[in-house]
N, C-alpha and C positions, 0 to 999 in steps of 0.2 A: 547830078553826079556828086558822089560823096567826096569831100575834100580830105586828102590824106593828112593825118595829124600824128604827131609824135610826142612822147613825154618830154617836158621841158628840160629836165636835167640831161637827157640824152642829146637833145639839140645843142645845149650849151657845151657839152663835152665834145661833140662833133665839130663845133665852131672853134675849139681849141682854148676855151676859157679855163678849164681845169679838168681833172679826172671826174668821173661821174659822181662819186660820193662827195667830193669837195663841192661840186656844183649844187648838190642837194643842200649842203650846209649854207651856201650862199643864198639859196632860195629861202631856207628857213630863217635866215637872219634878216630877211626883208630887203636884200640888196639887188633883187632882180625885179624888173617891171615888164609887163607885157601889155601893149596897147594902152599905156598910161595907168595901169593898175598894178598894185603889188602882187607878184606871182605867189603861187603855193606849190608845194612839192606834189608831184604827180599830175599836175594839170597838163593837158595836151594842147599843142599849138601846131599851126601850119607854118613851118619855118620860111616858106616862100612869101607869106603874106603878113605875118605878125611883125610888129615893131618891138623888138626885144632889147632891153637896156640892162646893163650891169653897172652898178655904181655910177649911174648917170651917163654911161657911154654906150652908144649903139653897138650891138653885137653883130659882127659880120663873119662870114665864113672865109677861112684862109684860102688863098689861091693855090697854095701847095703845102704839103705837110713836111715838117722838118723835125728830125730827131737826132740827138747827139748824146754821146757818152762823155761825162765829165769826171775827172779825178778831183773830187771835192777836198779842199784843204780843211783842216780844223779852223774854227773861228768864223764860219759862214753858216747862215741859216738857210734851210731848204724851203723857203717860201718866196712868193712873189712880192709880198709886202711885209714889212716888219715895223711895228709901232715903236720899237726901241731904237730904230735907225742903225741896226747892225748890218755888216756886209751880207749880201745875199748871193746865192749861187748864180742867179741870173745876171749879176754884175760881171761875171767872168766870161759870159758868152754874148758879146755884143752883135746882135743881128738887127739892124735898124728896120723898123716896120714889121718885125715878126714877134708875136707874143708867145714866148715859151714859158712853160711851167714845169716844175719838178715832178717826176713820177715817183710817188712815195716820198719819204723823208729820211734824212740822216740828221741826228741832232747836232747841235752847235759844236760839241767837242769831238764828234766822230768824223773821220775822214773816209775817203774811198769812192767807190763807183756809184754814180747816180745818173739817171737819164733825165734829159729835158726834152720836151716835145710840144708841138701844138696839135698832136694827133690824139684826140680824146678817146678813140676806140683802143688804141695801143695802151694808153695809160690805164684804162679800165681793166683790160685783160691782164696787165702786169701787177695790178694792185689789189684786185678783188680776191678775197680768200678762197673762193671756190675754184680758182684756176691753179692755185698751189705752185706758183713759180719758185724755184729754189733761189735763195739768197745766201751767200757765203761770207763769213766774217772771220777775221783774225783778232782774237782778244788776248791782250797781255793782262794777266790777272795776278793778284797778290797771293803769294803762297804756292804750294804745290798740291793740286787737287789729287786726292786718292782715286783709284779706279772706281770705287763705289760712288763717289761724287760725280764722276763723268757719266756713269750709267744712269744716275738720276736725271742728268740733262738729256740724255738720249731718250729716256722713257717719257719725259715730261715732268715739270714741276708745277706746284700749285701756287699761282700768283693771285693777287686780289682780283684781277680781271678774269680769272679762270685758269684751268690747267693748260699748259702749253702742249702743243702737238709733238709727237716724236721728232727728234732732231738727229742730225749726223754730227758727231763730235769726235775730234782727234786731238791728242796731245802732240804738238809739233816739237816742243823744246822746253827744257827746264834749265834755269840758271839762277844761282843765288836763291833768293826767296821769291822767285817769280816763275811763271809758266806761260807759254804761248799756246793758246788753243785755237783750233779751227772749228767753227760752228756753222752748220748749214740749216736753214729754216725754210719752211714752206708757208709761213704766216708772218705777220708783221705788226705785232702789238707794239704800242709805244714803249721805246727804250727796252725792248724785250731782252736782248742779249745781256745788257747790264743787270736787269732784274734777275735773270736766270742765274747769273754768276754770283750775284749778291746772295741769292737763296741758298747756294751751296757753301757760302762762307768764303768766297774768293772774289772780292770786288774787282771790277775792271779798272785798269790803270790807263790803257790805251785801246782804242777800238777802230778797226778799219774794215770796210766792206770791200772784198776782193773780187767777187763774182756775182753776176746776175744771170741766171740760166747759163748760156754758153759764153756770155760776154765777160771779158776780164780787162784788167788795167794795163796790159802789156804795152810798153812803149810810151806810156804817159807819166808825167810827173805831176805833183799837186798843182792844181790850177789850170792844167792843160785839158783839152778836149779833142774829140774827133767826131765827125759826122757818121751816123750809122748808114750803111748801104741799104738800098732797097731790098736786097736779098736778106739782110739781117733782120729788117723790120718784118718782112713776110715770114721768116722763120720763127721769130718771137710770137707772132700772132698764131701761126700754125701750132706751135708748141703749147700755147695756152689753151687752144681749142681742141687739142688732141684727146683730152680726157685723161692722159697719163703723162703729165709733165716730167721731163728728165733734166738732169743737170748737164749732160754732155750730148 
């Protein structure tokens, strides 16, 4: 009888270690061992029989999945570990015995909506570019962008990492020598909103993520969180798999 085997990075994600792409990075870094040997990306394992370790700790499957929405304050990193010892988003959500990890990242100086979970499938669906989940930001920028500059953002701008995908952009308010923009993206390059605004000559002064798909920050203050309902988790997964993700 053939033993069912799965790709290691998928097994790690299902065990709640991190999103699948992050699990691949852990494997490449030599931080994962299977049956006493350093693992390689793409290798297949039988999760019921293999002894899998990450950073020297045995990997086990969570008894239940937990997902929550956090209003991240500025001054926190969106990682599980930080070599510099800075405050982490996981410090704000104390659930003893539950290993949560951030779904995607908001940089140290950015505030707003971020999900934490131990559901690797959910994290994969929300972060992989092919599923195109909308993420909405409010960016306070220096200066007053002209209509032509906003059109550039909508069409996509050429960054060192490549051209950005078409975006939704609205001018919400202008005051003094500043403007408040709403920018919605279906991709998530590192510091993308900041780089896009820098490209058109209007650097970001403050940045906040306000929405992820249909989820918003309503009722939360910085540092507060709420659990996602089972219905919300199922809706997020269905939205990602629908082939035509929508914002509402």
